[in-house]
Structure formats: C-alpha cells, structure tokens
C-alpha positions as CSV (number, residue, x, y, z in Angstrom):
1,M,-8.6,-35.2,20.1
2,N,-5.2,-34.4,18.8
3,S,-4.8,-37.3,16.3
4,P,-4.5,-36.3,12.7
5,S,-7.7,-38.2,11.8
6,S,-9.8,-35.9,14.0
7,W,-8.8,-32.7,12.0
8,D,-9.6,-31.5,8.5
9,G,-6.3,-29.7,8.2
10,E,-3.5,-28.0,10.0
11,V,-1.6,-24.8,9.7
12,D,0.7,-22.7,11.9
13,V,-1.8,-19.9,12.4
14,V,-5.5,-19.4,11.9
15,I,-6.8,-15.8,11.6
16,V,-10.5,-15.2,12.0
17,G,-11.5,-12.2,9.9
18,F,-9.9,-10.5,6.8
19,G,-10.1,-6.8,7.5
20,A,-7.3,-4.4,8.2
21,A,-6.3,-6.1,11.5
22,G,-6.4,-9.7,10.1
23,A,-4.5,-8.7,6.9
24,C,-1.8,-7.0,8.9
25,A,-1.5,-9.9,11.3
26,A,-1.3,-12.3,8.3
27,I,1.4,-10.2,6.5
28,E,3.7,-10.2,9.6
29,A,3.1,-13.9,10.3
30,V,3.8,-15.0,6.7
31,D,6.9,-12.8,6.6
32,R,8.2,-14.8,9.6
33,G,7.8,-18.1,7.7
34,L,4.5,-19.3,9.2
35,D,1.8,-21.2,7.3
36,V,-1.2,-19.0,7.7
37,L,-4.9,-19.5,6.9
38,V,-7.5,-16.7,7.1
39,L,-11.1,-17.6,7.6
40,E,-13.4,-14.9,6.3
41,R,-17.2,-15.2,6.6
42,F,-18.0,-12.7,3.8
43,N,-16.0,-11.3,0.9
44,G,-13.3,-9.6,2.9
45,G,-12.6,-6.1,4.1
46,G,-14.8,-5.9,7.2
47,A,-15.5,-2.5,8.7
48,T,-12.2,-1.2,7.2
49,R,-13.5,-1.5,3.6
50,N,-16.7,0.3,4.6
51,S,-14.8,3.2,6.3
52,G,-13.1,6.4,5.4
53,A,-9.8,4.6,6.2
54,I,-8.4,7.5,8.2
55,I,-5.2,6.4,10.1
56,Y,-4.3,8.4,13.2
57,A,-0.5,8.7,13.0
58,G,2.0,11.3,14.2
59,G,5.2,11.8,16.0
60,G,6.8,13.1,12.8
61,T,5.6,10.9,10.0
62,M,7.1,11.4,6.6
63,I,3.8,12.9,5.5
64,Q,3.7,15.3,8.3
65,N,7.3,16.3,7.6
66,E,6.6,16.9,3.9
67,A,3.6,19.0,4.8
68,G,5.8,21.2,7.2
69,V,4.0,19.9,10.3
70,Q,6.0,19.9,13.6
71,D,5.2,16.9,15.7
72,T,7.1,14.4,18.0
73,P,6.2,11.2,19.6
74,E,6.1,12.9,23.0
75,N,3.8,15.7,21.7
76,M,1.5,13.0,20.2
77,F,1.6,11.2,23.5
78,Q,0.7,14.3,25.5
79,Y,-2.4,14.9,23.4
80,L,-3.5,11.3,23.1
81,Q,-3.2,10.8,26.9
82,C,-6.1,13.3,27.3
83,E,-8.2,11.4,24.8
84,V,-7.3,7.7,25.6
85,K,-7.2,8.2,29.4
86,D,-6.6,4.8,31.1
87,A,-7.6,2.6,28.2
88,V,-4.0,1.3,28.1
89,S,-1.0,1.9,30.3
90,K,1.2,5.0,29.9
91,E,4.1,2.8,28.6
92,S,1.9,1.1,25.9
93,L,0.6,4.5,24.7
94,Q,4.1,5.8,24.5
95,Q,5.1,2.8,22.5
96,F,2.1,3.3,20.2
97,C,3.3,6.9,19.6
98,L,6.9,6.0,19.1
99,Q,6.1,3.4,16.4
100,S,3.6,5.7,14.6
101,P,6.0,7.1,12.0
102,E,7.2,3.6,11.1
103,L,3.6,2.5,10.8
104,I,3.0,4.9,7.9
105,Q,6.3,3.8,6.3
106,W,5.3,0.2,6.6
107,L,1.9,0.9,5.0
108,E,3.7,2.6,2.1
109,V,5.8,-0.6,1.6
110,Q,2.5,-2.6,1.4
111,G,1.3,-0.3,-1.4
112,V,-0.8,2.3,0.5
113,R,-0.2,5.8,-0.9
114,F,-0.4,9.0,1.1
115,E,0.1,12.7,0.1
116,P,1.2,15.7,2.3
117,T,-1.8,17.8,1.2
118,L,-3.1,19.5,4.4
119,Y,-6.7,20.5,4.8
120,P,-6.9,23.7,7.0
121,N,-10.6,23.7,8.1
122,K,-12.6,21.7,10.6
123,T,-14.4,18.8,8.9
124,S,-15.6,15.2,9.6
125,Y,-13.7,14.0,6.5
126,P,-11.5,15.9,4.0
127,P,-12.3,16.6,0.3
128,N,-10.7,14.4,-2.4
129,R,-7.6,16.4,-3.0
130,Y,-6.6,16.5,0.7
131,H,-5.0,13.7,2.6
132,L,-3.9,15.1,6.0
133,Y,-6.1,16.9,8.5
134,Y,-7.0,17.6,12.1
135,S,-9.1,14.5,12.8
136,G,-9.6,15.1,16.6
137,N,-9.6,17.9,19.1
138,E,-6.0,19.0,18.6
139,L,-6.9,22.7,18.0
140,L,-9.4,23.0,20.9
141,H,-9.0,24.3,24.4
142,P,-7.7,22.7,26.7
143,Y,-5.9,20.3,24.3
144,N,-4.0,23.0,22.5
145,Q,-2.6,24.1,25.9
146,I,-1.3,20.6,26.6
147,A,0.3,19.7,23.3
148,L,1.3,21.6,20.2
149,P,-1.6,21.1,17.7
150,A,-0.7,18.8,14.8
151,P,-2.8,17.2,12.1
152,R,-2.6,13.4,12.4
153,G,-5.4,12.2,10.3
154,H,-3.7,10.4,7.4
155,R,-6.0,9.5,4.5
156,P,-4.9,7.0,1.8
157,K,-4.8,8.6,-1.6
158,G,-8.1,8.0,-3.5
159,N,-11.4,9.6,-4.3
160,G,-14.3,9.3,-1.9
161,L,-14.1,7.2,1.2
162,S,-10.8,5.4,1.1
163,G,-11.6,2.2,2.9
164,G,-11.5,0.1,-0.2
165,V,-8.2,1.7,-1.2
166,L,-6.6,0.8,2.1
167,F,-8.0,-2.8,2.3
168,N,-7.2,-3.6,-1.3
169,A,-3.6,-2.6,-0.9
170,L,-3.3,-4.8,2.3
171,K,-5.1,-7.7,0.6
172,T,-2.8,-7.5,-2.4
173,A,0.3,-7.4,-0.3
174,A,-0.9,-10.4,1.7
175,L,-2.0,-12.5,-1.3
176,K,1.3,-11.8,-3.0
177,R,3.0,-13.6,-0.1
178,G,1.0,-16.7,-0.8
179,L,-1.5,-16.2,2.0
180,K,-4.4,-18.7,2.0
181,V,-7.9,-17.3,2.5
182,K,-11.1,-19.3,2.8
183,Y,-14.1,-17.0,2.1
184,Q,-17.7,-17.9,3.1
185,S,-16.2,-19.5,6.2
186,K,-17.8,-18.7,9.5
187,A,-15.8,-19.4,12.7
188,Q,-17.9,-21.1,15.3
189,E,-15.9,-22.3,18.3
190,L,-12.4,-22.5,19.6
191,I,-10.9,-25.8,20.4
192,L,-8.9,-26.2,23.7
193,D,-6.6,-28.8,25.0
194,D,-6.8,-30.3,28.5
195,Q,-4.8,-27.3,29.9
196,G,-7.1,-24.7,28.4
197,N,-4.7,-23.7,25.6
198,V,-6.2,-22.9,22.2
199,I,-5.1,-25.4,19.6
200,G,-7.6,-24.9,16.8
201,L,-11.2,-24.1,15.9
202,I,-14.4,-25.3,14.3
203,Y,-15.8,-23.4,11.4
204,N,-18.6,-23.6,8.8
205,H,-17.5,-23.7,5.2
206,L,-19.6,-23.3,2.1
207,G,-16.8,-24.3,-0.3
208,D,-18.2,-27.8,-0.7
209,T,-21.7,-26.5,-1.7
210,P,-21.0,-24.4,-4.8
211,F,-24.5,-22.9,-5.2
212,S,-24.7,-21.8,-1.6
213,K,-21.2,-20.3,-1.8
214,V,-22.0,-18.3,-4.9
215,F,-25.3,-17.0,-3.5
216,H,-23.6,-16.1,-0.2
217,K,-20.9,-14.2,-2.2
218,L,-23.5,-12.3,-4.2
219,I,-25.5,-11.3,-1.2
220,S,-22.2,-10.2,0.5
221,A,-21.5,-8.0,-2.5
222,F,-25.0,-6.6,-2.4
223,A,-24.7,-5.8,1.3
224,Y,-21.5,-3.8,0.5
225,R,-23.3,-1.9,-2.3
226,I,-26.1,-0.7,0.0
227,R,-23.9,0.0,3.0
228,Y,-24.9,3.7,3.1
229,L,-28.6,2.8,2.9
230,N,-28.2,0.8,6.0
231,L,-27.5,4.0,8.0
232,I,-31.0,5.2,7.2
233,F,-32.7,1.8,7.3
234,P,-30.8,-0.3,9.9
235,E,-33.6,-2.8,9.7
236,L,-31.9,-4.0,6.5
237,N,-29.1,-5.4,8.7
238,G,-31.3,-7.8,10.4
239,F,-32.9,-8.9,7.1
240,L,-29.6,-9.6,5.5
241,S,-28.3,-11.3,8.6
242,R,-31.2,-13.8,8.5
243,I,-30.5,-14.5,4.8
244,F,-26.8,-15.3,5.6
245,V,-27.8,-17.6,8.5
246,H,-30.2,-19.5,6.3
247,I,-27.6,-19.9,3.5
248,E,-24.9,-21.0,6.0
249,K,-27.1,-23.9,7.2
250,H,-26.0,-25.6,4.0
251,G,-22.3,-25.4,4.9
252,R,-20.0,-28.1,6.2
253,T,-18.6,-28.1,9.7
254,K,-14.8,-28.5,9.7
255,R,-12.0,-28.5,12.3
256,I,-8.6,-26.9,11.7
257,Y,-5.6,-27.4,13.9
258,A,-3.5,-24.3,14.6
259,R,0.1,-25.2,15.7
260,Q,0.9,-21.8,16.9
261,G,-2.5,-20.5,17.7
262,V,-5.5,-18.5,16.6
263,I,-5.8,-14.7,16.1
264,L,-9.3,-13.3,16.4
265,A,-9.8,-10.3,14.1
266,A,-13.5,-10.5,13.5
267,G,-14.5,-7.0,14.4
268,G,-16.7,-5.4,17.2
269,F,-20.2,-6.1,18.3
270,I,-22.2,-3.0,17.2
271,Y,-24.4,-5.1,14.9
272,N,-25.4,-7.4,17.7
273,Q,-28.4,-5.6,19.4
274,D,-28.5,-8.1,22.3
275,M,-24.9,-7.3,23.2
276,V,-25.4,-3.6,22.9
277,R,-28.5,-3.9,25.1
278,A,-26.5,-5.8,27.7
279,H,-23.5,-3.5,27.8
280,A,-24.6,-0.1,26.5
281,P,-28.4,0.2,26.3
282,A,-28.3,4.0,26.0
283,Y,-26.9,3.6,22.5
284,L,-29.5,1.2,21.2
285,S,-31.3,3.8,19.1
286,G,-28.0,4.8,17.3
287,T,-27.2,3.5,13.8
288,P,-24.6,0.7,13.6
289,L,-21.5,1.6,11.7
290,G,-19.2,-1.1,10.4
291,S,-20.1,-4.3,8.6
292,L,-22.4,-7.3,9.3
293,G,-19.3,-9.1,10.6
294,D,-19.4,-6.8,13.6
295,D,-21.8,-9.1,15.4
296,G,-19.5,-9.9,18.4
297,R,-18.9,-13.5,17.3
298,G,-15.1,-13.2,17.8
299,I,-15.5,-11.7,21.3
300,V,-18.0,-14.4,22.4
301,M,-15.7,-17.1,21.1
302,G,-12.9,-15.7,23.2
303,Q,-15.1,-15.5,26.2
304,N,-16.2,-19.1,25.8
305,A,-12.5,-20.0,25.8
306,G,-12.1,-18.3,29.2
307,G,-11.1,-14.8,28.0
308,A,-12.0,-11.7,29.9
309,T,-13.4,-8.5,28.4
310,A,-12.9,-4.8,29.1
311,H,-14.6,-1.5,28.2
312,M,-17.6,-3.3,26.8
313,E,-19.8,-0.4,27.9
314,R,-17.9,2.0,25.6
315,I,-19.7,3.0,22.4
316,S,-18.7,5.8,20.1
317,A,-21.6,7.9,18.7
318,W,-20.6,10.1,15.8
319,R,-22.6,13.3,15.8
320,F,-20.7,15.4,13.3
321,I,-22.3,18.8,12.6
322,T,-19.7,19.9,10.0
323,P,-19.5,20.5,7.1
324,P,-20.9,23.1,6.5
325,E,-18.4,24.7,8.8
326,S,-20.8,27.6,9.5
327,F,-22.9,25.2,11.7
328,I,-20.2,25.4,14.4
329,R,-21.4,29.0,15.1
330,G,-24.7,27.6,16.2
331,I,-25.6,26.7,19.8
332,L,-26.1,23.0,20.7
333,V,-28.8,22.5,23.4
334,D,-30.5,19.6,25.0
335,E,-34.2,18.9,25.3
336,A,-34.3,21.1,28.4
337,G,-32.9,24.1,26.4
338,K,-29.5,24.1,28.1
339,R,-26.3,24.3,26.2
340,I,-24.4,21.0,25.9
341,C,-20.8,21.8,25.1
342,N,-18.4,23.7,22.9
343,E,-19.8,23.1,19.4
344,E,-16.3,22.8,18.0
345,R,-15.6,19.5,19.7
346,Y,-14.9,16.4,17.7
347,G,-18.1,14.6,16.6
348,A,-17.6,11.6,18.8
349,Q,-17.3,13.8,21.8
350,L,-20.5,15.6,20.8
351,G,-22.2,12.3,20.6
352,E,-20.9,11.0,23.9
353,M,-22.1,14.2,25.7
354,I,-25.5,14.1,24.0
355,V,-26.0,10.4,25.1
356,E,-24.2,10.2,28.4
357,R,-25.1,13.5,29.9
358,H,-28.2,14.7,28.0
359,G,-30.4,11.6,27.4
360,G,-29.7,11.3,23.7
361,S,-31.6,14.4,22.6
362,A,-30.0,17.6,21.1
363,W,-30.9,20.5,18.8
364,L,-28.5,22.9,17.0
365,I,-29.9,26.4,17.1
366,C,-29.0,28.8,14.3
367,D,-30.3,32.1,12.9
368,R,-30.8,33.3,9.3
369,D,-27.2,34.5,8.9
370,I,-25.8,31.1,9.9
371,W,-28.3,29.3,7.8
372,Q,-27.5,31.3,4.7
373,A,-23.8,30.9,5.2
374,A,-24.2,27.2,5.6
375,L,-26.3,27.1,2.4
376,R,-23.6,29.0,0.4
377,E,-20.9,26.6,1.7
378,T,-23.0,23.5,0.8
379,L,-23.8,24.8,-2.7
380,A,-20.2,25.6,-3.3
381,G,-19.3,21.9,-3.0
382,G,-15.7,21.0,-2.7
383,V,-16.5,18.3,-0.1
384,Q,-17.6,14.7,-0.2
385,W,-21.0,13.8,-1.8
386,F,-22.4,12.5,1.4
387,Q,-21.4,15.7,3.3
388,I,-23.3,17.8,0.7
389,L,-26.3,15.5,1.0
390,L,-26.4,15.7,4.8
391,G,-25.9,19.5,4.6
392,M,-29.0,19.9,2.4
393,I,-31.0,17.5,4.6
394,N,-30.2,19.6,7.6
395,L,-30.9,22.9,5.9
396,F,-34.3,21.9,4.4
397,V,-35.6,18.7,6.0
398,N,-34.2,17.9,9.4
399,R,-35.1,21.2,11.0
400,K,-37.8,23.4,12.6
401,R,-38.2,27.1,11.7
402,A,-39.8,30.0,13.6
403,R,-39.7,33.8,13.8
404,T,-38.7,33.8,17.5
405,I,-36.7,31.6,19.8
406,A,-39.8,31.1,22.0
407,A,-41.8,29.9,19.0
408,L,-38.9,27.6,18.0
409,A,-38.8,26.2,21.4
410,K,-42.5,25.2,21.3
411,K,-42.0,23.5,17.9
412,T,-39.2,21.4,19.4
413,R,-40.9,20.9,22.8
414,I,-38.2,22.7,24.6
415,D,-39.1,25.0,27.6
416,P,-39.3,28.4,25.9
417,G,-38.1,30.2,29.0
418,V,-35.0,28.1,29.3
419,L,-34.0,28.2,25.7
420,T,-34.6,32.0,25.4
421,S,-32.4,32.5,28.5
422,T,-29.7,30.3,27.1
423,I,-29.6,32.1,23.8
424,E,-29.8,35.6,25.4
425,Q,-26.9,34.7,27.8
426,V,-24.7,33.6,24.8
427,N,-25.7,36.6,22.8
428,Q,-24.8,39.0,25.6
429,R,-21.3,37.5,26.1
430,Y,-20.5,37.5,22.4
431,Q,-21.8,41.1,21.9
432,T,-19.8,42.4,24.9
433,G,-16.6,40.5,23.9
434,E,-16.6,38.3,27.0
435,A,-15.1,34.9,26.8
436,D,-17.3,31.9,25.9
437,L,-18.0,29.9,29.0
438,L,-17.3,26.7,27.1
439,N,-14.1,28.0,25.4
440,K,-15.5,28.3,21.9
441,S,-12.8,30.1,19.8
442,Q,-13.3,33.7,18.8
443,E,-13.7,33.1,15.1
444,N,-16.7,30.8,15.7
445,R,-18.7,33.0,18.1
446,Q,-21.7,34.6,16.6
447,S,-24.8,36.1,18.2
448,L,-28.1,34.6,17.2
449,T,-30.2,37.7,16.5
450,S,-31.4,37.5,12.9
451,P,-34.8,35.8,12.4
452,P,-36.0,33.3,11.3
453,F,-34.4,30.9,13.7
454,Y,-33.7,27.2,13.0
455,A,-33.4,24.1,15.1
456,I,-31.6,21.1,13.6
457,D,-32.4,17.8,15.2
458,C,-29.1,16.2,16.4
459,S,-30.7,13.4,18.5
460,L,-29.2,9.9,18.7
461,K,-32.3,8.2,17.3
462,N,-32.7,10.5,14.3
463,R,-32.9,8.5,11.1
464,V,-32.9,11.4,8.7
465,F,-29.6,12.6,10.1
466,P,-28.1,9.3,11.3
467,C,-25.8,9.1,14.3
468,A,-23.4,6.3,13.5
469,T,-22.2,4.2,16.4
470,L,-19.5,1.6,16.9
471,S,-18.3,-0.5,19.8
472,L,-14.9,0.2,21.4
473,G,-14.5,-2.6,24.0
474,G,-13.6,-6.2,23.5
475,L,-11.4,-9.0,24.8
476,S,-8.8,-8.1,27.4
477,V,-5.3,-8.6,26.0
478,D,-1.7,-8.3,27.0
479,E,-0.7,-4.9,25.6
480,K,2.7,-6.1,24.4
481,T,1.6,-9.2,22.6
482,S,-2.2,-9.0,22.0
483,Q,-2.6,-12.4,23.8
484,V,-6.0,-12.8,25.4
485,R,-6.2,-12.7,29.2
486,R,-8.4,-14.7,31.5
487,Q,-10.3,-13.0,34.4
488,G,-7.5,-13.6,36.8
489,G,-4.9,-12.0,34.4
490,T,-3.2,-15.2,33.1
491,L,-2.7,-15.5,29.4
492,I,-4.5,-18.1,27.2
493,Q,-1.8,-19.7,25.3
494,G,-2.5,-19.8,21.6
495,L,-5.1,-17.1,21.5
496,Y,-4.7,-13.5,20.3
497,A,-7.3,-10.7,19.7
498,V,-6.7,-7.7,17.6
499,G,-8.5,-4.7,16.2
500,R,-12.1,-4.2,17.4
501,N,-12.1,-7.8,18.8
502,A,-9.8,-6.4,21.5
503,A,-9.9,-3.6,24.1
504,G,-7.0,-1.2,23.3
505,V,-5.9,2.3,22.6
506,P,-9.3,3.7,21.3
507,S,-11.5,1.9,23.9
508,N,-12.0,5.0,26.1
509,G,-11.8,8.0,23.9
510,Y,-12.1,8.0,20.1
511,V,-10.9,10.3,17.4
512,S,-11.0,9.6,13.7
513,G,-8.4,7.2,12.6
514,L,-7.5,5.8,16.0
515,A,-9.5,2.5,15.5
516,I,-7.8,1.7,12.2
517,A,-4.4,2.7,13.5
518,H,-5.0,0.3,16.4
519,C,-6.1,-2.4,14.0
520,I,-2.9,-2.1,12.0
521,Y,-0.7,-1.8,15.2
522,S,-2.3,-4.7,17.1
523,G,-2.5,-6.9,14.1
524,R,1.2,-6.5,13.3
525,Q,2.0,-7.0,17.0
526,A,0.1,-10.4,17.1
527,G,1.6,-11.5,13.8
528,R,5.1,-10.9,15.0
529,H,4.6,-12.4,18.5
530,I,2.9,-15.6,17.4
531,N,6.0,-16.8,15.6
532,G,7.5,-19.5,17.9
533,N,8.3,-23.1,17.9
534,S,5.8,-25.2,15.9
535,T,4.2,-28.1,17.8
536,P,3.2,-30.9,15.5
537,I,-0.1,-32.9,16.0
538,E,0.5,-35.8,18.3
C-alpha cells in the first residue's frame, strides 16, 4: 500500500475543506515549512463565507481597548463558563480566553480589518458602521451578576454580512504563502496503515474533466448567490446536492499520501437530514444554515477511521426577534399560552427553549403601541437589509390580529383562558412596579393593554420567518492538539478535526461569533501541532 506507485501524489499535510478553519490550519502549517494541500469540494469559503463573520473575542482585545471597554481573560472566562458549561474542560476554556486578544491581532496580520465602533443596542447583527457589539447574553441577569458585561462580538470591517470579507482575507493570506488548493475535489475516504494511523485519503477530482469542472464551479457560484433564498425554500438544497452528485460521477478517483497527517475541516452536518434525524430529530423542521458542504462527510470519514463523536445531539436554533428592538417588550408564549422565557435572551437561547421545552411552537404577543413603535423603527432603517425585510414580514404578514387577547388566542389556537391569564399577570406586575418573574429589565417591561393585539409566529417550522439551525457537535478531539480520539480515548495518529467537524467550545451553548472564533482557534492549533518529523513513503 505504501509504495510510491500506489499513490497519485504526496504532501506533508492534506486539509479537507477550505473555510475559515481550513484556511487557518493551512496558514499555520505552511508557516512551519510544511507542504500543504487543501481539497475543496466547491469554490471555497464554506459556512464562513455565507455567515456574518462575527468573531467572539475578548479579554482585552485591541479593539475593546480602543472602544474603552473593560475586559480581562478571567472576566471573559467567568461569562463563557455559564454559556459553554462542560463542552470543554475548565483549563481549555481558560486557554481559549487567554489567547483571545492575540487571535484578533493575528487576524489583523492576515489582512482582516476591525474598528472600535461600539453598537449600544440589542440586535442580532450590527448596522454597517458598527463593528463591536454585545453578541450574547452579557447584559442579562444572571450573567451580569457573574461577570462584568463586555461586548465581544467583533465584526470585520465591510458592508452587509462580512463572511466574504473574512474568508477572502484568509484565502489571500494563505495563497500568498504558496498554498496549493484543489477545487472541485471531494474527499471520500481516509486511508489507514496496519496500526490504524491515518496516512492519506481517497478523493474525487474533476480537474481531469474540464467541462464537468467548469459546470460544477458555475453551479457552486449559483448556490452561493441564492444562499438567502435557501432559508425560505430549503428544498433547493436537496435539488442542488443531487446536481453536484451527478456531476461528480464524472470525476477521477485519486489517492494522496499525507506524510504528517490529515486535518478535517469540512464543516458540520446540518445539511444532512438523515444525520439530523438520527441525532436531533426535534430540529428537523428548522432551516439549515451554512453551506452545502455541511453534509457531515468529514465527521463520517473520521468515524469510519475509528473516531468517536461528542455532542451530536446539540443543534443551535436561531430565533432572533430583534430588530426592531421594540419587539423585546412583547411576551413570548408557547402553544399552551404560557410564557416561555425572558424575551431579552440571545436568539439561540430563545430557539433552544422553544424547541427543547415547548415543542417548537411559539408566539410573540404585542399590542398596538409595541406594533407602532416597531414599525417606526423598521421604517427608520439604519440596520441590515434582511433585518428590515424580516421586520416588515413580521409586522404585516407573519402575524395574527384581533381586538381582544381572547380573540387572538382563538386565531392562534391557544387556550383563551390561559393566554388571557398570562397577559393579565404580566400586566399587573408591570403596572404595580413588581419585578418581572423572568428578570426582564425595567426598560423593556411594557403592559399589553392597547388594542388591537398581535401574535407573531415564532415557531421552528415557520418558513415565512425562518428559524436557522446549525449543528454544534462533531468528532471528539484532544483539546490541546485537535487530534481525533477513539471511543476508548486514545488518539488516532495523523488525524485532526477542526471547526464544525469537531466538538469544542461552542458545542453546548452558542452565542454569535463563538463558532467562527473556534474555527480560527482550533484550525491554528492543528496547523501548529501537526508539524513534526516527516516520514517518507516506504
């Protein structure tokens, strides 16, 4: 198996996937003198390119310092420990926080630009001229009692969603180093030696079939163009996937020898409905968020090589109700008419509570005053185009309207008595100045007394107001090296997993920017560690 004639080539390191995690791993490995080849099924960028590119960083980054924000690694750790829970060890989370300021500096060196423009309001994503914001639950009770609130959502400078800005900077930095990338190349299977170590992989390459390669590239570009449409019509994902599979039948099967090993950076599994059904069936009706490469292929390849997995049942469901900010003053109830949680909570926590504790159904109840305030905010603009669009959809399309709470309940098929009781109890507490039972802040408490009343559908399965979902679990790895573990805990030599291919910091609790921060952190970690003594083909 290891004779030169049995391989189509050899390099020090093969990286599967060219998104943020793969690019960062490649940069670190090339900087250490390794010969690196990246295999990319599509045109590059992965879920990072499709994202808002928020990077969760703190502990006193240069951007925080310039914005006058007080933060320390210990303060960041105290907060994240509440969100992350036991996804990683205490020591690993502390290290993640300690290295956070340097991570932003490193990105700046690679050409990513940030600005210390702080957005003061609650939002799912900041307007164009702002690049630092509270991207999690930092300002909420009980988090604000545990750690000093600090904005840690770092957005690369650029208009609109900044995923392309972030990835293009990393791509440019990697290619300037002489990185070799083979596009339209789908990894298929890891190759192991007799001891179970990973020594290479088999992949399908369209480079020898020019027409198929060009067609594949054009369809990849088309899929990127309609990425937002996929949120409303997820059936497009299956249609496009079938096209890619058909084109790839014309590719050539090749084998590449990896002297130092293979780094899996191929994304999560949210686009693989069979895997979602097997591990997290409650989230099946959500809308997949990421890219078509998030089909679990990298995770399955690792499993077939003996790798264990962790947190595969963890899915993040993004049910953001802001902007407009006025919607926070509404009351979120389940299909029984009972209040779900503090409406100020971060969107992924709202989504988790809606799905895990309330069967996936939810309605945001507002009155005329809240509706009119939300309309004024939306018409005023100043936010991203998609936020304006969603605001208008929720104000005029995705809602029920009635003169009384009881009549509204009938329209939404909620028990009128329960919903009326819920709203009356909230109104009484707010009117008498009593504390909110779910710790909603004083400035966002408002009685619902002005008819007509509105109910906005916030259910997981809603296609008009999509609830985006992404997978958080993956291959189990050594937290210091990103090497893949077997079920018994031993390490598979020559195999690494990074980003959403691996379980890690964001696998238990998610806030905006934590997944991309982990992609960068784990990718760099693998790229640094894989540098060892090269073993030539025998």
